C-alpha positions in Angstrom: -12.3 94.0 -23.7 -9.8 94.8 -26.1 -8.1 91.5 -27.9 -4.9 89.9 -27.0 -2.7 89.1 -29.6 -0.6 85.8 -29.2 2.3 85.0 -30.8 3.7 81.4 -31.0 7.1 80.6 -31.7 8.1 77.0 -31.7 11.6 76.7 -31.3 13.7 75.8 -28.8 17.4 74.9 -27.8 16.3 71.5 -26.4 13.6 69.4 -25.7 13.0 69.6 -21.9 11.7 65.8 -20.9 8.9 66.8 -19.4 7.6 69.4 -22.0 4.7 68.6 -24.5 4.1 72.3 -26.1 4.0 72.8 -29.6 8.3 73.0 -29.9 10.7 71.7 -32.3 14.7 72.4 -31.7 16.2 75.7 -33.2 16.7 75.8 -36.8 18.3 79.1 -38.4 16.7 78.7 -41.7 13.5 77.6 -40.9 13.1 80.3 -38.3 14.3 83.0 -40.7 11.0 81.4 -42.7 8.5 81.0 -40.0 9.2 84.9 -39.3 8.5 85.5 -42.5 5.1 83.2 -42.6 4.1 84.8 -39.0 4.4 88.6 -40.2 2.4 88.0 -43.1 -0.5 86.0 -41.3 -0.5 89.2 -39.1 -0.9 91.4 -42.2 -3.5 89.3 -43.4 -5.3 89.9 -39.9 -5.3 93.7 -40.4 -6.3 93.7 -44.4 -9.3 91.7 -43.6 -12.4 93.9 -44.2 -14.4 91.7 -41.4 -13.0 91.1 -37.8 -10.0 90.3 -37.1 -9.5 93.6 -39.3 -7.6 96.8 -39.1 -8.8 98.9 -36.3 -9.7 96.6 -33.5 -8.5 97.5 -30.5 -5.6 95.0 -28.7 -3.8 95.8 -25.4 -1.8 92.9 -25.0 1.0 90.9 -27.0 2.4 87.8 -25.8 4.9 86.0 -27.4 5.2 82.3 -26.1 6.7 78.9 -26.7 8.7 77.3 -27.5 11.7 79.8 -26.2 11.1 83.0 -28.0 14.0 84.9 -26.6 15.6 82.6 -29.7 14.4 85.2 -32.6 16.8 88.1 -32.7 15.4 91.4 -31.4 14.9 92.9 -34.9 12.6 89.8 -35.4 10.8 90.5 -32.1 10.6 94.2 -33.2 9.2 93.6 -36.7 6.3 91.2 -35.3 5.8 93.8 -32.7 5.5 96.6 -35.6 3.3 94.3 -37.7 0.9 94.1 -34.8 0.6 97.8 -34.4 0.3 98.3 -38.3 -2.8 95.8 -38.0 -4.6 96.5 -34.8 -5.1 99.5 -33.1 -2.4 98.9 -30.0 -3.0 100.7 -27.1 -0.2 103.1 -25.9 0.2 101.2 -22.9 -0.1 98.0 -24.2 1.5 95.2 -22.1 4.1 93.1 -24.5 5.6 89.8 -22.9 8.5 88.1 -24.0 9.1 84.6 -22.7 12.6 83.7 -22.3 15.0 80.8 -20.9 17.8 82.5 -18.8 20.5 80.8 -21.0 19.1 82.7 -24.3 19.6 86.3 -23.0 22.5 88.6 -22.8 22.9 92.3 -21.8 22.9 93.0 -25.5 19.8 91.2 -26.7 17.9 92.4 -23.5 18.3 96.0 -24.4 17.7 94.8 -28.1 14.3 93.4 -26.7 13.5 96.4 -24.7 14.1 98.8 -27.8 11.8 96.2 -29.9 9.2 97.2 -27.6 9.3 94.4 -25.1 8.1 95.6 -21.7 7.5 92.2 -19.4 9.4 89.4 -19.2 8.8 85.8 -18.1 11.5 83.8 -17.2 11.6 80.1 -17.4 13.6 79.4 -14.6 11.5 76.4 -12.8 13.7 75.8 -10.1 16.6 77.4 -8.0 18.2 74.2 -7.3 20.8 72.7 -10.1 20.2 69.2 -9.4 16.6 69.8 -9.6 17.0 71.5 -13.0 19.6 68.9 -14.3 16.6 66.4 -13.3 14.2 68.5 -16.1 16.8 68.9 -18.4 17.3 72.3 -18.5 19.9 74.2 -20.0 20.4 76.9 -17.2 22.0 76.6 -13.6 20.5 78.4 -10.7 23.1 80.9 -10.8 22.7 81.6 -14.9 18.8 82.3 -13.6 19.8 85.0 -11.2 22.7 86.3 -13.6 19.8 86.8 -16.2 17.4 88.5 -14.0 19.6 91.1 -13.3 20.8 91.5 -16.6 17.3 92.4 -16.9 17.0 94.9 -14.4 20.0 96.3 -15.7 18.4 96.4 -19.2 15.5 98.6 -17.6 12.8 95.8 -17.2 10.7 96.9 -14.3 8.0 93.8 -15.0 9.3 90.1 -14.8 7.9 87.2 -14.1 9.4 84.1 -12.7 8.1 80.8 -13.8 8.3 77.7 -10.5 7.6 74.1 -10.6 6.7 72.2 -7.4 6.3 68.6 -7.1 9.7 67.6 -9.4 11.1 64.0 -8.9 13.1 63.8 -5.8 12.1 67.4 -4.5 11.5 67.4 -0.5 9.4 70.6 0.9 12.7 71.9 2.5 14.1 71.9 -1.3 10.9 73.4 -2.6 10.5 76.2 -0.4 14.3 77.4 -0.8 13.2 77.9 -4.3 10.4 80.0 -3.3 12.9 81.8 -1.2 15.5 82.4 -4.1 12.1 83.4 -5.5 11.5 86.3 -3.1 14.7 87.5 -2.7 14.9 88.7 -6.4 12.1 90.4 -6.2 10.3 89.6 -9.5 6.9 91.7 -10.2 4.8 88.7 -11.0 5.3 84.5 -10.2 3.9 81.6 -11.6 3.9 78.3 -9.3 2.9 75.3 -11.3 2.7 71.7 -10.1 4.6 69.6 -12.5 2.5 67.3 -14.5 4.0 64.2 -15.7 2.7 62.6 -19.2 2.4 59.2 -19.9 5.1 59.6 -22.7 7.4 61.9 -21.7 10.9 61.1 -21.1 10.7 62.3 -18.0 8.6 59.5 -17.2 11.4 57.0 -18.7 14.0 59.0 -16.4 12.3 58.6 -13.3 11.6 54.8 -13.6 15.2 54.4 -14.8 16.8 56.1 -12.1 13.9 55.4 -9.4 13.3 58.9 -9.0 9.4 59.4 -7.0 7.7 62.6 -6.3 6.4 63.7 -2.9 3.2 62.2 -1.3 0.0 64.2 -2.3 -0.4 65.4 1.3 3.7 67.0 1.2 2.6 68.5 -2.2 -0.6 70.4 -1.0 1.7 71.3 2.1 4.3 72.7 -0.8 1.6 74.7 -2.2 -0.2 76.3 1.1 3.8 76.9 2.5 4.5 78.4 -0.4 1.8 80.8 -0.9 2.2 82.0 2.5 5.4 83.0 2.4 4.4 85.0 -1.1 1.9 86.7 1.3 4.4 87.5 3.6 6.8 89.0 0.7 3.7 91.3 0.0 2.3 89.3 -3.1 -1.0 88.6 -3.8 -2.9 85.6 -4.9 -5.1 86.6 -7.7 -5.1 83.3 -9.6 -4.6 79.5 -8.5 -1.0 79.9 -9.6 -0.3 83.1 -9.9 0.7 86.0 -7.7 2.1 89.6 -8.5 2.9 92.4 -6.5 0.2 95.4 -6.7 -0.8 96.6 -10.4 1.5 93.8 -12.2 -0.6 90.8 -12.7 -0.5 89.3 -16.0 -3.3 91.3 -18.1 -2.9 88.9 -21.2 -3.6 86.1 -19.5 -6.2 87.2 -17.8 -8.2 87.5 -21.0 -8.1 83.6 -20.4 -9.6 83.4 -17.1 -12.3 86.4 -17.6 -14.3 85.4 -20.7 -12.1 87.2 -23.0 -11.1 87.0 -26.4 -7.5 86.8 -28.3 -6.0 85.9 -31.7 -3.1 83.8 -32.0 -0.7 84.0 -34.8 1.7 81.2 -35.4 2.0 77.3 -35.7 -0.2 75.3 -33.3 -1.7 79.1 -31.9 -5.4 79.1 -30.4 -7.8 81.7 -31.3 -11.4 82.7 -29.5 -13.4 85.5 -30.9 -17.0 86.1 -31.5 -18.2 82.8 -30.0 -15.7 80.9 -32.5 -12.5 78.7 -31.3 -10.1 77.8 -33.9 -6.5 76.3 -34.1 -3.7 76.9 -36.8 -2.0 73.8 -38.0 0.7 72.9 -35.4 3.6 71.4 -38.0 6.2 74.7 -38.4 6.5 73.7 -42.4 2.9 73.1 -43.0 2.0 76.4 -41.4 4.5 78.5 -43.8 3.5 76.8 -46.5 0.2 77.5 -45.4 0.6 81.3 -44.9 2.2 81.6 -48.3 -0.1 79.5 -50.6 -3.2 80.7 -49.1 -4.0 76.7 -48.3 -5.6 75.8 -45.2 -4.6 76.9 -42.2 -6.7 76.7 -39.7 -6.7 72.7 -38.5 -9.8 73.1 -35.9 -12.8 75.4 -35.8 -15.7 75.3 -33.4 -18.5 77.1 -32.7 -18.9 77.6 -28.8 -22.5 76.6 -27.9 -24.3 78.6 -24.8 -23.4 75.6 -22.8 -19.7 76.0 -23.6 -19.5 79.7 -22.9 -20.9 78.9 -19.6 -18.8 76.4 -18.5 -15.4 77.6 -19.6 -16.8 80.7 -17.8 -17.6 79.2 -14.7 -14.1 77.4 -14.7 -11.8 80.0 -15.7 -13.4 82.6 -13.1 -13.5 80.0 -10.3 -10.0 79.9 -10.7 -9.3 83.7 -9.8 -9.1 84.8 -6.2 -12.1 87.0 -6.6 -14.3 84.5 -8.2 -17.4 84.3 -10.1 -19.4 87.6 -10.0 -23.3 85.7 -9.7 -24.7 88.6 -11.3 -22.6 89.2 -14.0 -23.1 85.4 -14.9 -27.1 85.7 -14.5 -26.6 89.1 -17.1 -24.8 87.7 -19.4 -25.9 84.1 -19.9 -29.0 84.4 -17.6 -28.4 81.9 -15.1 -29.1 82.0 -11.9 -25.6 79.6 -10.2 -26.8 79.3 -6.8 -30.5 78.1 -7.7 -29.2 75.6 -10.1 -26.0 74.2 -8.2 -25.9 75.4 -4.8 -27.4 72.0 -3.4 -24.2 70.0 -4.9 -22.0 73.2 -4.0 -23.4 73.7 -0.1 -21.0 70.5 0.6 -18.1 72.7 -0.1 -19.3 75.7 1.6 -19.9 73.7 5.0 -16.0 72.0 4.7 -14.7 75.8 4.4 -13.4 75.1 0.4 -16.2 77.6 -1.2 -17.5 80.9 0.1 -20.5 82.1 -0.9 -22.2 85.1 0.1 -25.1 85.8 -2.6 -22.8 87.9 -4.7 -20.1 85.8 -5.3 -18.8 82.4 -5.4 -15.0 81.6 -4.8 -12.4 79.3 -3.6 -10.6 79.3 -0.1 -7.1 78.7 -0.6 -7.4 75.2 0.8 -10.7 75.0 -1.6 -8.1 75.4 -4.6 -6.6 72.5 -3.9 -9.7 70.5 -5.0 -10.4 72.9 -7.3 -10.7 70.3 -10.1 -12.9 68.0 -8.3 -15.3 71.4 -7.1 -15.6 72.4 -10.9 -16.8 68.9 -11.7 -19.9 69.9 -10.2 -20.6 72.3 -13.5 -19.3 69.5 -16.0 -21.7 68.0 -18.2 -24.8 69.7 -16.1 -27.0 71.1 -18.7 -27.4 74.8 -17.4 -30.6 76.0 -17.7 
């Protein structure tokens, strides 16, 4: 499988009260230094005489963040060009830019398109203004719809929208209203995530102060199942627990994470996985820039993946996909008869209708996706023979 290339852009116009990603407030001078550093990091990868090395095939680029759409189109174009020089980028490469609705204009979107971006991923999260305000988002529902229209006018025919469910004060009806709004716009791809409220997040404090609550667990499960039913009816195909797409419009880049693929990450805090090794760049933007330019310690953490690590990760990620785990593939790659080793523990989930086993594949039913973490613990910590 060709490599995926991930570019981490660590800048935001404001910090959302639920977010724990590696990001900071936008600073124009720091942004300029960051772009120079990430170009140099990519160039160094291409100049290397050993992997990653020039000539290595890649077929996806993903600009994540942060808010990558805060970069100028010319800067995005320079980074895409650097990737083309450093790697053998396929002619039909998927090049994704994450964008917030308030950060795009018609002119900027045309510029991104000309810079080589052919897929947009809008972080909408909700089509309710009240819910957006509780999440400290800068855009309104109307602005999200406007941004989508501007993207279409700029020529983007591959657009994804992110939504979050189980928000503070959100009812099932309000959640489904957002789902219906998404369907009305008709993006090619959608990601539906359950909001995670971290202990030290400002959102948790705001919830306590304002006495906001989240729906009961049973309601959260109903939110998920009803949303997926509506998306089924609208012609979307679910391919992963949280992701649906029109035919042929799955996220090729994200599939690398779920199918035991390999990728290289550039930018502060970016993760990479290649040839059985996983590493992470230093997270602080200033520290990252200094390390790139001085030739200092850029990698903050490096780990050689054991056979056990590889097997566990392959099982965890592939079970998230609707196609499930190809048992023959796992046996040929890792020498493991999965059902022989774990079938006794998994049979209860098959009997309950949460898991399907047909001797060739092991896959979750939609109801089973609600219990995915519980089912996956069967593999966790068990020495795979």
